[in-house]
Structure formats: structure tokens, C-alpha cells
N, C-alpha and C positions, 0 to 999 in steps of 0.2 A: 503493500500501498503505499509505504514512502517511497518507493520509485516514480510510481505511478504520480503520486503529487508533487516530487520535484520537477518529472517531464511535464507536467500540466503547466506549472507554472515557469518554463522554459519558454515551450510553445505559445503561451500568454503573451511573454517579452517577447520571442521573436514577431509574433505576428503584430503586436502593438508597434514596434518599432516599424516594420512595412508600411503601415497605413500612413505614418508620419514621415514625412521627407525630410523635417528638420525642425528644430525650436531653436529660439534664442533668448528664451527665458520668460519674453511675455507676447509672443507672437509663434503661432503653430502652421508651419507650411506643412499644406500636402505634398505628396510625393509625386504627384504630374506636375507639379511647378519644380521644386525645391530635389536636389540632388545630395543636401548638405553643405553646400556654400558658394550658391548661384542666387540667394536670396537676401534681403536686406533694406534696412528703413532706407525711406526718403529725406535725404536732408534739407529739400528745397524744391520749387516750380515755380514755372513762367509759365505763360502762354504766348506763342510763336505763331501768328496767322492763325488764328484759331484751336490751336494745339496745343494740348497739355504736353508738356516737356519737364521731366522729373530729373533732379542731379542727385546722385546718393554714391558713396562707394566704387559702382561700378563706371560711374561718369553720366553721361546725360543722353536722356534716351525720351523721345517721344513717345505717347501713348496711342497705340493703332486703334483707329473708331471700332474695328470686330473685335480687338482683344476684349474677353468676358472678365467682368469685375468680379472679386473676390469679398469678404469681408473682411475688415481687419479684426484681430481677437485683441488687440489693444488701440491706444487712442494716436496711431499714427498710419500714415500710410507707407508702404513696401512695395518693391518691386523684384521680381526674379527675373537675370539677364541669363541665355545660356548661348553662347557662340555669338557676341554681340547682336543679341535679339532680344527684347522684351516678351516674354512666355507667359507671363502673370504680372498682375497689378493687384493691390489692396489696399480698400478705403475705410476710412472709421466710417461709423455710423453718422448719418445723415449730410454724408457730402455724395 
């Protein structure tokens, strides 16, 4: 019984990690957006010709108009960048 319980705990931890791509302590990024290093908070935004441009540790990226918006789990905006392309954007409630 003890081996079964330990196995069940390990399986739960393994499956739980696969469902979560990355967490930075306040924000949980889903696996389809983050592979552990390609997401982070936005430090600033500007609007250029009606397009919202984000600034983060990855540089400046405009938000494609067709990109799905995700809900932020903290009060900040976040982006996920992979191969120099924004793949996910997270907005705080009310924006």
C-alpha cells in the first residue's frame, strides 16, 4: 500500500507539472504558451498607429490583432515570446 501511495503522489506531481508551463510566483503560464523561459511581465506599453506595442525583457513586440487574449492571474500584463514571435498575451482584469 505504501508503494501505491508514493506512486500516486509522484504521478500527480508529474501530471501537475505537465499542465503548467511555468510560474514566476504570481503568474501561472499554461504549457501552450510557455516552455519555462519564454514568458514574463510587461514593463511598458505604447500605441503605434493604433497597435499596442509591449516592452518586456524580450524586447518590443506588437500584439497581433488575431492573438487570443488570456486572463492574467495577477494585476500585470504578460507576454510569451518564442522564436521572435509573440505567442501569448495576458491582460489583467478590466483591460
